[in-house]
N, C-alpha and C positions, 0 to 999 in steps of 0.2 A: 393534347385536345383536350379542349372543356366539354365537362358530359352536361347535359343539363338532369334535370331530377327524373326518376322512372316514370314518376306521375305524367312526364311529358312525350313517354316512347315507351315502347314493348317489342324486343327482336319479333314474338311469335305474331304478332298483328300488323307489326311494318309501318304502324304510327310512325309519324314524322318525329325525328329525335329533337328540333329544336325549331321554333318560329323561322329563324335565319337558314336549316339545312334545305341545301337543294332539293325540291320535290323527286327529281331522275333520279337523285341516289336512292333513295327508298323505295321506290319504284324497281331498280333494278333487284334489290335482294326481297323483293315481293314476287315479282316475275321470276327470277331463280327459284326460291320457295316453291311457289305453285308447279314449276315445273318439276322440281324434284317429289314430291307428296303425289301428282300424277302416276309418275313413272315407274315409284317404289310398288304399286298397285299391280303393274304389269308381272312384276318379278315375285311377289305374295300370293297369287291368287293360285298357284298349285297347292302351296303348305295350307289355304286353307279347302281347298277343295279335294286333297288326298291325303293319306298317311306320310309323315315324316320318311318312313322307310325307303318309300319310293323313290324319293329324290337323293338320298344318300347309298344307296346301292348302285354300284359299279358294275356294268355288266348284263343290268335284270331289266328286262320288258315286260310290258303288260302287253295282249296283241294290238289294242287299238296306239301304241305306240309306237306303232312300224307302219301306219296311215300316210299318205302322203303328206295331207293337210293337217298332221299333228307335228312330222317331222318339221314342215316348213313354222307351227307354231312356236316348237321348243327353237329353233335356229333365231328368229325374230327375238326370242327374250334373251338369249344366251348371246348373244351379238349386241344388239341395240340398249338392252334394260339392264342386266345381270351384273349388279356392282358398281353400275354410271349415276343411279340415282340416291343409291345408299350416299355414296360416295361424296356428291356434291350434298346432301341434306346435313351428313357429318360436317362437312366445310362450314356452312351456315350457322348449323349449330355453335360451331366455334366462335364466328360474328356475335352470335345473341349473347354469349355468356359475356364479350365486351360490351354491349351495347347496354345489357341488363346492369352488369356490376360496376362500370366503368373502371378507373385507373385503382389499383390496389391500395391508394393510400383514401379511397374515399370510404369509409369504415361503413358509415350508413348505410351505402349503395351494395356495401359487399353482405352486410347483413341480409338485405333483401334477395341479394343472388343464391344465398345462402338456404333459404327461406322458399325461393323460388324452386332451387334444384330439390329440396326434400319433399316439396309437393310433388313434384315433377318425379321423383321416385313411388310415393305411393299412388299415385296413376299410373306408374308402370305396374306396381303388383299385382291393383287391381284388374288393368287389361290384361297381363298376362295370364294371371290364375282363372278368372272368372271368366273371360273369353277368349283371347288366342296365347299360345306359347309362343311366337312368334315376335311377342313385343317388341320392341326396338329403344321403349321409354328408359327404363331402367338404366338401360345400358347408358344411355344420354348422359341420366343424373349422377351415375357413377364418374364416367368422364368428366362430367362437369368440374368435379371436387376438383381433379386434377388442373384441369384446363384455366380455372378461374385462380392457380395458384402464378400462371405464368400469362394472365391476361393484358398485363402490360406493357411484356418485352417488347423491342423491336422490332420491323418485320425481318431485320437478315439474322435474327436470331431465332422466330420462329419458323423462319423458311430451313435454316441449317438443324433445327433442331427435328421439326416435325416433317423437312424432307429426308432426315437422315431415318426417322421411324418409317416411316412410309415407304421409302426406298428398299428398306432392309425386307419390309413384311414382302413387296413385290419381287424380289431380288429371291428371297425364300420360297416363294407358293413358282416362280419360274424354273428353279432349279428341283425341288422338288418333284415337280409335272415330268421335267425330263428327265431325271434319274429314273422316276417307274417307268415311265412310258420306254426307257432302253433298258431294262434290266435284260441279263442273258433268262432263258425262258426257265432254266430249273429255278432262279433264284424268284422270277415272277409265278410261277407256281407255288412253290411254298409262301411268297407272300398274302397269294389269293386263298390259299387254305386256311392260314391263319386268321381270316377276315371273315368276319359273319355272314354266313348264307342270309339270302332274303327270298323267299317264296312266296307264291299266289296265293299258298295258304296263309301265311304271315301278313298280309298285305289285306286280306279279307276279314283277317278277325281283328285287326285294326279299324277295318271299316265298320264292322258289326261294332265294335264297342262305342264308337262315336254316334252310330244311327240308334244305340239302344234306348236312348233317352237321357233327360240330362245329367244324373249321377257318372252315367258311364261316360259320356262325352266331357264333364268335369274331371275325371276321373284320367281317362287319357291324354287329356290336356295337360294336366298337371303332371304328367311321368315324362312329356316331352317338355314342357317350360322347364323341368329340372336339369335335364340333359342341355338342352340347348343354353340357360342362365347359366349353368355353373362354367361351362366353356368362355361363354361370350363374357362374363365378369373378372375373370381369370385370364384370359388371353386377347379377345379381341379390343378389352378396353386403349390396349396398347398403341393397337393400328388407329384405332377412332381419335384416341388424342392428338395422335399426331397429325390425321386430317383437319381437327379443330385447328390444330397450327398452323397448316399450309391455309386453310379458310382465312386464321384470322388476319396472317401476312397478307393475302390479297385482297383482305378489306381494305387494312392498313395503308397500302400501296395504292388504291385506284381501282384494281382491276376488275374488282367485283361490283363496282358502284360506275363502270363506263368510262372511269376517267382517267385510261390508260391510254397509250398512243394506238390509231388505227392498225397500224404494222403489227404489233402485239397481238393482238386480235385477229389477225390475220393467219402469223406464224403458227399462233396456238391452235386455229381452226386446222390449219394444214397436219401440223402433227397429228392432231385427235383424229381426224379423216383418214390420214395414213394408216395407222392402227386399226382403226374401224375396218379401213377394205381388206387389211392382212388379217383381221380375226373374221371376217366375213366369209372371206376363203375357205381359210384351215378349217372352220369350225362348219362349213358346209359339207366339206369333205370326208370331216369326221361323223357325222350325222348319217350321210349318207350311206358310212361301212356299216353302220348298224352297231348294236351294242357289246363292247369286248374288244370291238376292233379299233386301230388309231394309226390310221396311214399316213398323218403328219408326225409323228414320233416324237410326240408332244410339244410343238412349236404351236399347236391351235393355244393350248395352255398356256403356253410363253406370252404371246399377246393376249389372251383372256387376263392375264397376271397385272396388264399393267391399264387397269381400266381407267385408272385417274387422269390417263392423259387424253381419253375419248370425253371422259364427263368434264374438262376443263374445256375440249372443242364446242362440246352444247354450249357451256357456259359463253365462249366468246363467239358463237354464231347467235345466240339471245342478244347478246347486247350490240351486236354488229347490225341488227336488223333494225334493233330501236334505235339505234346512230342513225340509219340510212329511210328513215319515214316509217318503216314497218313498226310502227308501235301499235296500231290499230290490233295487230296478228298478237304482239306477243302482251300486248295488256289484256288480252283475255286470262292470262295466266295469274296474273297478280293478285286480283280477290281472292282466288284459291290459295297464295301463299299467304296472303291476311289473315287468312283463316286455317292454316297448316296443321294446327292440332285437333280442330274439329273434325276437319277434314280425315286426319289421318285416322281417326278413335271412328267414323261416322264410315268408312269403308269396312273395319273389323266388323262394326254392330249389322252391317248388309249382308256381307259375306258370311259371318258365322250364320245369320237368321236365316240365310238360303240353303246352307251344306249341313248344319248337325247340330241347330238349337231346337229345341220341344215346338218352338211356337212355328217354325218353318217349314218347308216341304222336305229336309233331308235331304239334299242329293250328294251328300257326300260320298264320294269313290265314283258316281257316276255320268259324269262329265269331263270328257275329254280334252285334253289341251286348247285344241281349237277351239271348242265351245268355250270354252274359259272367255274368248275375247271378248264373245256376246254380251257376258257381266262387266268386264272389266270398261269396254268402251259404255255402256250404259250409265256406269258410276261415273265417268267422266265428264258424260254428257251433262248428269244429274248435276255435279258438284260445278260445272263451269254455268250452269245456271241459277243453281243456288245459291254460292257464293256471292256475286252481285246483290242478287235480291235482297240478300240478308242484311248485306254493309249498307244498303241506299237508307237502311233506316236505324241500324244498331253501329255504335264503332268499334267494334269487335266479334268475334264467334262466339257463340256460349260459352263454351269450353275454356277458349282463351278469356272467358270473363272470371267463370269459375276459381280458373288458377289463378285470377290477379286478386280477385278477392281472397282469397287463401293464404296468398303472399302477403299483401297488407295486412289479412289479419281484420276487415273492415267491407262492407259492402263498398263498389265504387259503380261510380255512373255507367248505363250503357246504351240507353239510349241516344243518340246524336242530339 
């Protein structure tokens, strides 16, 4: 496939690949990217608003977590959002590596791709250390280094290697959950005794650190960043590269650009819906049973381990909606996707300003999970409005523009 110069396209903003490229093809990528970036916020909200220990502690609950509204909010996130949107964004990033870098034989494009990944890593370091420990940009930059080596592979090889990696991760996660859920009582007690125990005092100490002012918040954030990024760059990178391979394979076969037969999308949607229904039922039983209980004996974790099936079902649903005349609905996502980099970092700026930056109200540790949906919904609405308004005047998002200028080492046009 002949690729145009990088000036003619960009993966992050969703601009056209070439004058002859079908507009719908790029629309599909923008739409899916917008869907992914909005959904990611629903998962990240708890990490912005509460200490990381609260999410990582099994069997521990604060009093508000047992309230019906919060159990429902937790169920919604776990069933419909957790791992589904990050998975989609990772697959789309694999497509971006190819769209920016072209074939491996294109040395000039390869240099631009390396520059782009370098500056993405710089953005990730600033984002993670100065704002929020949950940054994913550094992981994507690091994963992109491996992905760019296989961007010229044929779809079959991408599916074989990437699918094997992703499948092994899914199976390992499912098997681990089943084993842990079905340990003999003595072994389970020993395992729990060997794990760090989180108390309400630990949670309050972390809350106080974040609320203490900018130095305290940054110090607490940096400690969390070191723990998370260490595991991320050493372990999660392989699963992320696998997802990128699968995403690029889906792009090259036409699935992500809406060119696959309708029956393929219907079958994918049916498989994803079946997994979603099973996960919803099993997760509801687990949540209703309360902390420490596991009435499904690990089956909820098995269903959750194959989130990629639900992710692909979401993608198939949106592509079918577009194909059958509902583009007026799916089209609202495309501008958000064209400004995904700006919108992702804007989400961080808004949420950290609300919860622990000194210029905001410092609500860290005071908003329950149901209440967080008010902030998530408000940001969704703002970005759905802000993105098309900005793009009516400018050709790309403001941070996409900064990233492109740094990549090229010169100023590039911003206004249309």
